[in-house]
mmCIF file of the C-alpha atoms, coordinates in Angstrom:
data_MODEL
# 
_entry.id   MODEL 
# 
loop_
_atom_site.group_PDB 
_atom_site.id 
_atom_site.type_symbol 
_atom_site.label_atom_id 
_atom_site.label_alt_id 
_atom_site.label_comp_id 
_atom_site.label_asym_id 
_atom_site.label_entity_id 
_atom_site.label_seq_id 
_atom_site.pdbx_PDB_ins_code 
_atom_site.Cartn_x 
_atom_site.Cartn_y 
_atom_site.Cartn_z 
_atom_site.occupancy 
_atom_site.B_iso_or_equiv 
_atom_site.pdbx_formal_charge 
_atom_site.auth_seq_id 
_atom_site.auth_comp_id 
_atom_site.auth_asym_id 
_atom_site.auth_atom_id 
_atom_site.pdbx_PDB_model_num 
ATOM 1   C CA . MET A 1 1   ? 105.942 116.403 86.161  1.00 0.00 ? 1   MET A CA 1 
ATOM 2   C CA . ARG A 1 2   ? 105.118 113.109 87.793  1.00 0.00 ? 2   ARG A CA 1 
ATOM 3   C CA . LEU A 1 3   ? 106.965 111.338 90.548  1.00 0.00 ? 3   LEU A CA 1 
ATOM 4   C CA . LEU A 1 4   ? 107.431 107.594 90.302  1.00 0.00 ? 4   LEU A CA 1 
ATOM 5   C CA . ALA A 1 5   ? 105.530 105.424 92.766  1.00 0.00 ? 5   ALA A CA 1 
ATOM 6   C CA . SER A 1 6   ? 108.885 104.054 93.935  1.00 0.00 ? 6   SER A CA 1 
ATOM 7   C CA . THR A 1 7   ? 109.988 107.613 94.773  1.00 0.00 ? 7   THR A CA 1 
ATOM 8   C CA . ASP A 1 8   ? 106.931 108.073 96.984  1.00 0.00 ? 8   ASP A CA 1 
ATOM 9   C CA . VAL A 1 9   ? 107.615 104.717 98.643  1.00 0.00 ? 9   VAL A CA 1 
ATOM 10  C CA . GLY A 1 10  ? 111.250 105.681 99.231  1.00 0.00 ? 10  GLY A CA 1 
ATOM 11  C CA . VAL A 1 11  ? 110.386 109.066 100.742 1.00 0.00 ? 11  VAL A CA 1 
ATOM 12  C CA . ASN A 1 12  ? 107.712 107.535 102.986 1.00 0.00 ? 12  ASN A CA 1 
ATOM 13  C CA . ALA A 1 13  ? 110.115 104.782 104.077 1.00 0.00 ? 13  ALA A CA 1 
ATOM 14  C CA . LEU A 1 14  ? 112.699 107.369 105.125 1.00 0.00 ? 14  LEU A CA 1 
ATOM 15  C CA . ILE A 1 15  ? 110.073 109.309 107.075 1.00 0.00 ? 15  ILE A CA 1 
ATOM 16  C CA . TYR A 1 16  ? 109.087 106.051 108.782 1.00 0.00 ? 16  TYR A CA 1 
ATOM 17  C CA . MET A 1 17  ? 112.709 105.250 109.635 1.00 0.00 ? 17  MET A CA 1 
ATOM 18  C CA . ALA A 1 18  ? 113.326 108.754 110.985 1.00 0.00 ? 18  ALA A CA 1 
ATOM 19  C CA . ALA A 1 19  ? 110.153 108.576 113.089 1.00 0.00 ? 19  ALA A CA 1 
ATOM 20  C CA . ALA A 1 20  ? 111.204 105.167 114.449 1.00 0.00 ? 20  ALA A CA 1 
ATOM 21  C CA . LEU A 1 21  ? 114.503 106.505 115.829 1.00 0.00 ? 21  LEU A CA 1 
ATOM 22  C CA . PRO A 1 22  ? 116.230 105.793 118.189 1.00 0.00 ? 22  PRO A CA 1 
ATOM 23  C CA . ARG A 1 23  ? 115.508 102.282 116.946 1.00 0.00 ? 23  ARG A CA 1 
ATOM 24  C CA . GLU A 1 24  ? 118.431 101.559 114.662 1.00 0.00 ? 24  GLU A CA 1 
ATOM 25  C CA . VAL A 1 25  ? 117.073 98.865  112.343 1.00 0.00 ? 25  VAL A CA 1 
ATOM 26  C CA . VAL A 1 26  ? 113.650 98.864  110.714 1.00 0.00 ? 26  VAL A CA 1 
ATOM 27  C CA . GLN A 1 27  ? 112.539 95.783  108.819 1.00 0.00 ? 27  GLN A CA 1 
ATOM 28  C CA . GLY A 1 28  ? 111.374 96.226  105.245 1.00 0.00 ? 28  GLY A CA 1 
ATOM 29  C CA . ALA A 1 29  ? 108.262 94.126  105.837 1.00 0.00 ? 29  ALA A CA 1 
ATOM 30  C CA . GLU A 1 30  ? 107.205 96.524  108.605 1.00 0.00 ? 30  GLU A CA 1 
ATOM 31  C CA . ILE A 1 31  ? 107.527 99.514  106.268 1.00 0.00 ? 31  ILE A CA 1 
ATOM 32  C CA . ALA A 1 32  ? 105.790 97.688  103.418 1.00 0.00 ? 32  ALA A CA 1 
ATOM 33  C CA . ASP A 1 33  ? 102.880 96.675  105.675 1.00 0.00 ? 33  ASP A CA 1 
ATOM 34  C CA . CYS A 1 34  ? 102.484 100.223 106.945 1.00 0.00 ? 34  CYS A CA 1 
ATOM 35  C CA . PHE A 1 35  ? 102.204 101.726 103.465 1.00 0.00 ? 35  PHE A CA 1 
ATOM 36  C CA . GLY A 1 36  ? 100.326 98.846  101.832 1.00 0.00 ? 36  GLY A CA 1 
ATOM 37  C CA . VAL A 1 37  ? 103.022 97.883  99.336  1.00 0.00 ? 37  VAL A CA 1 
ATOM 38  C CA . VAL A 1 38  ? 104.753 94.595  98.648  1.00 0.00 ? 38  VAL A CA 1 
ATOM 39  C CA . PRO A 1 39  ? 108.214 94.309  100.211 1.00 0.00 ? 39  PRO A CA 1 
ATOM 40  C CA . SER A 1 40  ? 109.811 94.131  96.760  1.00 0.00 ? 40  SER A CA 1 
ATOM 41  C CA . ALA A 1 41  ? 108.597 97.722  96.153  1.00 0.00 ? 41  ALA A CA 1 
ATOM 42  C CA . LEU A 1 42  ? 111.305 98.833  98.590  1.00 0.00 ? 42  LEU A CA 1 
ATOM 43  C CA . LYS A 1 43  ? 114.164 97.214  96.674  1.00 0.00 ? 43  LYS A CA 1 
ATOM 44  C CA . ARG A 1 44  ? 114.739 99.936  94.075  1.00 0.00 ? 44  ARG A CA 1 
ATOM 45  C CA . PRO A 1 45  ? 114.610 102.938 96.414  1.00 0.00 ? 45  PRO A CA 1 
ATOM 46  C CA . PHE A 1 46  ? 116.736 101.263 99.095  1.00 0.00 ? 46  PHE A CA 1 
ATOM 47  C CA . ARG A 1 47  ? 119.319 100.129 96.529  1.00 0.00 ? 47  ARG A CA 1 
ATOM 48  C CA . ILE A 1 48  ? 119.664 103.686 95.202  1.00 0.00 ? 48  ILE A CA 1 
ATOM 49  C CA . LEU A 1 49  ? 119.663 105.241 98.683  1.00 0.00 ? 49  LEU A CA 1 
ATOM 50  C CA . GLY A 1 50  ? 122.231 102.682 99.816  1.00 0.00 ? 50  GLY A CA 1 
ATOM 51  C CA . ASP A 1 51  ? 124.486 103.401 96.840  1.00 0.00 ? 51  ASP A CA 1 
ATOM 52  C CA . ALA A 1 52  ? 124.286 107.099 97.769  1.00 0.00 ? 52  ALA A CA 1 
ATOM 53  C CA . GLY A 1 53  ? 125.301 106.373 101.373 1.00 0.00 ? 53  GLY A CA 1 
ATOM 54  C CA . ILE A 1 54  ? 122.019 107.514 102.913 1.00 0.00 ? 54  ILE A CA 1 
ATOM 55  C CA . VAL A 1 55  ? 120.908 104.129 104.266 1.00 0.00 ? 55  VAL A CA 1 
ATOM 56  C CA . THR A 1 56  ? 122.423 100.738 104.913 1.00 0.00 ? 56  THR A CA 1 
ATOM 57  C CA . THR A 1 57  ? 120.705 97.416  104.453 1.00 0.00 ? 57  THR A CA 1 
ATOM 58  C CA . ARG A 1 58  ? 121.464 94.236  106.377 1.00 0.00 ? 58  ARG A CA 1 
ATOM 59  C CA . MET A 1 59  ? 120.144 90.915  105.201 1.00 0.00 ? 59  MET A CA 1 
ATOM 60  C CA . GLY A 1 60  ? 119.023 88.026  107.384 1.00 0.00 ? 60  GLY A CA 1 
ATOM 61  C CA . ARG A 1 61  ? 116.653 87.358  110.230 1.00 0.00 ? 61  ARG A CA 1 
ATOM 62  C CA . THR A 1 62  ? 117.784 90.389  112.237 1.00 0.00 ? 62  THR A CA 1 
ATOM 63  C CA . GLY A 1 63  ? 118.350 92.518  109.164 1.00 0.00 ? 63  GLY A CA 1 
ATOM 64  C CA . GLY A 1 64  ? 116.607 95.588  107.928 1.00 0.00 ? 64  GLY A CA 1 
ATOM 65  C CA . HIS A 1 65  ? 117.308 99.173  106.980 1.00 0.00 ? 65  HIS A CA 1 
ATOM 66  C CA . SER A 1 66  ? 119.213 101.808 108.959 1.00 0.00 ? 66  SER A CA 1 
ATOM 67  C CA . TRP A 1 67  ? 120.196 105.416 108.470 1.00 0.00 ? 67  TRP A CA 1 
ATOM 68  C CA . ALA A 1 68  ? 123.822 105.806 107.356 1.00 0.00 ? 68  ALA A CA 1 
ATOM 69  C CA . LYS A 1 69  ? 123.520 109.602 107.598 1.00 0.00 ? 69  LYS A CA 1 
ATOM 70  C CA . GLU A 1 70  ? 121.748 111.727 110.148 1.00 0.00 ? 70  GLU A CA 1 
ATOM 71  C CA . PRO A 1 71  ? 118.137 112.315 108.977 1.00 0.00 ? 71  PRO A CA 1 
ATOM 72  C CA . ALA A 1 72  ? 118.597 116.046 109.635 1.00 0.00 ? 72  ALA A CA 1 
ATOM 73  C CA . SER A 1 73  ? 121.351 116.141 107.009 1.00 0.00 ? 73  SER A CA 1 
ATOM 74  C CA . VAL A 1 74  ? 119.253 114.577 104.232 1.00 0.00 ? 74  VAL A CA 1 
ATOM 75  C CA . SER A 1 75  ? 116.914 116.864 102.293 1.00 0.00 ? 75  SER A CA 1 
ATOM 76  C CA . VAL A 1 76  ? 113.817 115.775 100.439 1.00 0.00 ? 76  VAL A CA 1 
ATOM 77  C CA . ARG A 1 77  ? 115.371 117.286 97.316  1.00 0.00 ? 77  ARG A CA 1 
ATOM 78  C CA . GLU A 1 78  ? 118.444 115.073 97.601  1.00 0.00 ? 78  GLU A CA 1 
ATOM 79  C CA . VAL A 1 79  ? 116.303 111.944 97.849  1.00 0.00 ? 79  VAL A CA 1 
ATOM 80  C CA . ILE A 1 80  ? 113.910 112.870 95.054  1.00 0.00 ? 80  ILE A CA 1 
ATOM 81  C CA . GLU A 1 81  ? 116.753 113.769 92.708  1.00 0.00 ? 81  GLU A CA 1 
ATOM 82  C CA . LEU A 1 82  ? 118.353 110.389 93.434  1.00 0.00 ? 82  LEU A CA 1 
ATOM 83  C CA . LEU A 1 83  ? 115.166 108.375 92.974  1.00 0.00 ? 83  LEU A CA 1 
ATOM 84  C CA . GLU A 1 84  ? 113.776 110.136 89.909  1.00 0.00 ? 84  GLU A CA 1 
ATOM 85  C CA . THR A 1 85  ? 115.173 109.082 86.554  1.00 0.00 ? 85  THR A CA 1 
ATOM 86  C CA . ASP A 1 86  ? 113.661 111.974 84.619  1.00 0.00 ? 86  ASP A CA 1 
ATOM 87  C CA . PHE A 1 87  ? 113.059 115.300 86.262  1.00 0.00 ? 87  PHE A CA 1 
ATOM 88  C CA . GLU A 1 88  ? 111.667 117.318 83.379  1.00 0.00 ? 88  GLU A CA 1 
ATOM 89  C CA . ILE A 1 89  ? 108.564 119.367 84.037  1.00 0.00 ? 89  ILE A CA 1 
ATOM 90  C CA . ALA A 1 90  ? 107.641 119.235 80.354  1.00 0.00 ? 90  ALA A CA 1 
ATOM 91  C CA . PRO A 1 91  ? 108.998 117.306 77.347  1.00 0.00 ? 91  PRO A CA 1 
ATOM 92  C CA . ILE A 1 92  ? 109.695 120.663 75.706  1.00 0.00 ? 92  ILE A CA 1 
ATOM 93  C CA . LEU A 1 93  ? 112.607 121.073 78.162  1.00 0.00 ? 93  LEU A CA 1 
ATOM 94  C CA . ALA A 1 94  ? 114.371 117.925 76.951  1.00 0.00 ? 94  ALA A CA 1 
ATOM 95  C CA . LEU A 1 95  ? 118.061 118.161 76.186  1.00 0.00 ? 95  LEU A CA 1 
ATOM 96  C CA . ASP A 1 96  ? 119.860 116.406 73.350  1.00 0.00 ? 96  ASP A CA 1 
ATOM 97  C CA . GLU A 1 97  ? 122.941 114.198 73.763  1.00 0.00 ? 97  GLU A CA 1 
ATOM 98  C CA . SER A 1 98  ? 125.176 117.298 73.850  1.00 0.00 ? 98  SER A CA 1 
ATOM 99  C CA . GLY A 1 99  ? 123.178 118.912 76.649  1.00 0.00 ? 99  GLY A CA 1 
ATOM 100 C CA . ASN A 1 100 ? 121.572 121.500 74.385  1.00 0.00 ? 100 ASN A CA 1 
ATOM 101 C CA . PRO A 1 101 ? 117.807 122.129 74.263  1.00 0.00 ? 101 PRO A CA 1 
ATOM 102 C CA . LYS A 1 102 ? 116.051 119.909 71.710  1.00 0.00 ? 102 LYS A CA 1 
ATOM 103 C CA . TYR A 1 103 ? 113.528 122.675 71.146  1.00 0.00 ? 103 TYR A CA 1 
ATOM 104 C CA . PRO A 1 104 ? 115.458 125.965 71.394  1.00 0.00 ? 104 PRO A CA 1 
ATOM 105 C CA . LYS A 1 105 ? 112.500 128.038 70.169  1.00 0.00 ? 105 LYS A CA 1 
ATOM 106 C CA . ALA A 1 106 ? 110.161 126.855 72.913  1.00 0.00 ? 106 ALA A CA 1 
ATOM 107 C CA . THR A 1 107 ? 108.684 130.130 74.080  1.00 0.00 ? 107 THR A CA 1 
ATOM 108 C CA . LEU A 1 108 ? 107.852 129.110 77.635  1.00 0.00 ? 108 LEU A CA 1 
ATOM 109 C CA . SER A 1 109 ? 110.936 127.021 78.362  1.00 0.00 ? 109 SER A CA 1 
ATOM 110 C CA . PHE A 1 110 ? 112.433 129.670 80.646  1.00 0.00 ? 110 PHE A CA 1 
ATOM 111 C CA . ILE A 1 111 ? 109.224 129.732 82.714  1.00 0.00 ? 111 ILE A CA 1 
ATOM 112 C CA . TYR A 1 112 ? 109.182 125.943 83.006  1.00 0.00 ? 112 TYR A CA 1 
ATOM 113 C CA . GLU A 1 113 ? 112.835 125.914 84.015  1.00 0.00 ? 113 GLU A CA 1 
ATOM 114 C CA . ARG A 1 114 ? 112.325 128.623 86.637  1.00 0.00 ? 114 ARG A CA 1 
ATOM 115 C CA . SER A 1 115 ? 109.377 126.626 88.013  1.00 0.00 ? 115 SER A CA 1 
ATOM 116 C CA . ARG A 1 116 ? 111.493 123.465 88.212  1.00 0.00 ? 116 ARG A CA 1 
ATOM 117 C CA . VAL A 1 117 ? 114.279 125.322 90.017  1.00 0.00 ? 117 VAL A CA 1 
ATOM 118 C CA . ALA A 1 118 ? 111.781 126.874 92.470  1.00 0.00 ? 118 ALA A CA 1 
ATOM 119 C CA . PHE A 1 119 ? 110.249 123.449 93.144  1.00 0.00 ? 119 PHE A CA 1 
ATOM 120 C CA . LEU A 1 120 ? 113.656 121.927 93.881  1.00 0.00 ? 120 LEU A CA 1 
ATOM 121 C CA . LYS A 1 121 ? 114.603 124.873 96.073  1.00 0.00 ? 121 LYS A CA 1 
ATOM 122 C CA . GLU A 1 122 ? 111.437 124.341 98.121  1.00 0.00 ? 122 GLU A CA 1 
ATOM 123 C CA . LEU A 1 123 ? 112.216 120.630 98.534  1.00 0.00 ? 123 LEU A CA 1 
ATOM 124 C CA . GLU A 1 124 ? 115.691 121.577 99.771  1.00 0.00 ? 124 GLU A CA 1 
ATOM 125 C CA . ARG A 1 125 ? 114.118 123.324 102.776 1.00 0.00 ? 125 ARG A CA 1 
ATOM 126 C CA . PHE A 1 126 ? 112.872 120.077 104.328 1.00 0.00 ? 126 PHE A CA 1 
ATOM 127 C CA . ASN A 1 127 ? 114.915 117.333 105.947 1.00 0.00 ? 127 ASN A CA 1 
ATOM 128 C CA . PHE A 1 128 ? 113.752 113.978 107.260 1.00 0.00 ? 128 PHE A CA 1 
ATOM 129 C CA . ALA A 1 129 ? 114.270 114.770 110.950 1.00 0.00 ? 129 ALA A CA 1 
ATOM 130 C CA . GLU A 1 130 ? 111.939 117.775 110.651 1.00 0.00 ? 130 GLU A CA 1 
ATOM 131 C CA . ILE A 1 131 ? 109.320 115.835 108.727 1.00 0.00 ? 131 ILE A CA 1 
ATOM 132 C CA . ALA A 1 132 ? 109.419 112.917 111.178 1.00 0.00 ? 132 ALA A CA 1 
ATOM 133 C CA . GLY A 1 133 ? 108.951 115.385 114.034 1.00 0.00 ? 133 GLY A CA 1 
ATOM 134 C CA . ASP A 1 134 ? 105.789 116.863 112.558 1.00 0.00 ? 134 ASP A CA 1 
ATOM 135 C CA . PRO A 1 135 ? 102.737 115.259 114.211 1.00 0.00 ? 135 PRO A CA 1 
ATOM 136 C CA . PHE A 1 136 ? 100.445 116.189 111.310 1.00 0.00 ? 136 PHE A CA 1 
ATOM 137 C CA . THR A 1 137 ? 102.670 114.402 108.791 1.00 0.00 ? 137 THR A CA 1 
ATOM 138 C CA . LEU A 1 138 ? 102.918 111.333 110.995 1.00 0.00 ? 138 LEU A CA 1 
ATOM 139 C CA . LYS A 1 139 ? 99.149  111.236 111.395 1.00 0.00 ? 139 LYS A CA 1 
ATOM 140 C CA . ALA A 1 140 ? 98.603  111.681 107.648 1.00 0.00 ? 140 ALA A CA 1 
ATOM 141 C CA . LEU A 1 141 ? 100.914 108.727 106.992 1.00 0.00 ? 141 LEU A CA 1 
ATOM 142 C CA . GLY A 1 142 ? 99.302  106.663 109.751 1.00 0.00 ? 142 GLY A CA 1 
ATOM 143 C CA . ILE A 1 143 ? 102.548 106.330 111.701 1.00 0.00 ? 143 ILE A CA 1 
ATOM 144 C CA . GLU A 1 144 ? 101.867 108.547 114.701 1.00 0.00 ? 144 GLU A CA 1 
ATOM 145 C CA . HIS A 1 145 ? 102.308 105.482 116.931 1.00 0.00 ? 145 HIS A CA 1 
ATOM 146 C CA . LEU A 1 146 ? 106.059 105.622 116.236 1.00 0.00 ? 146 LEU A CA 1 
ATOM 147 C CA . ARG A 1 147 ? 106.290 108.979 117.982 1.00 0.00 ? 147 ARG A CA 1 
ATOM 148 C CA . ASP A 1 148 ? 105.002 107.458 121.218 1.00 0.00 ? 148 ASP A CA 1 
ATOM 149 C CA . HIS A 1 149 ? 107.947 105.031 121.345 1.00 0.00 ? 149 HIS A CA 1 
ATOM 150 C CA . ARG A 1 150 ? 110.638 107.711 121.290 1.00 0.00 ? 150 ARG A CA 1 
# 
């Protein structure tokens, strides 16, 4: 399984926004500069997250991105499932148009599926308030300076 680069950008952006609280609005250019991506790399994740009611986006000179939900109520699993278009661990797990396995005789499919479920369950344990409160995560992302402004 591979995560899209835009998923990583979206997750990191939410960590940044949670770490920047109580500041309400964070500009996209600030997030993009921090993570070394072009501002347009934020468009897809923020559109999807906005459609899901997790963030809001305001355009204009004083615009930017804000949390629509409390960061503590948003799990990493929720975000990754929204941002990923294909969440198969292996092509052998693919389903046909009717929702049935394309390869019903795949001998290890139950192991792959159990692994996928365990992975998602682990992601469910973490929310963005917790992650943004972890000094090691903030340091790893190079955003520990945000913690000092709280």
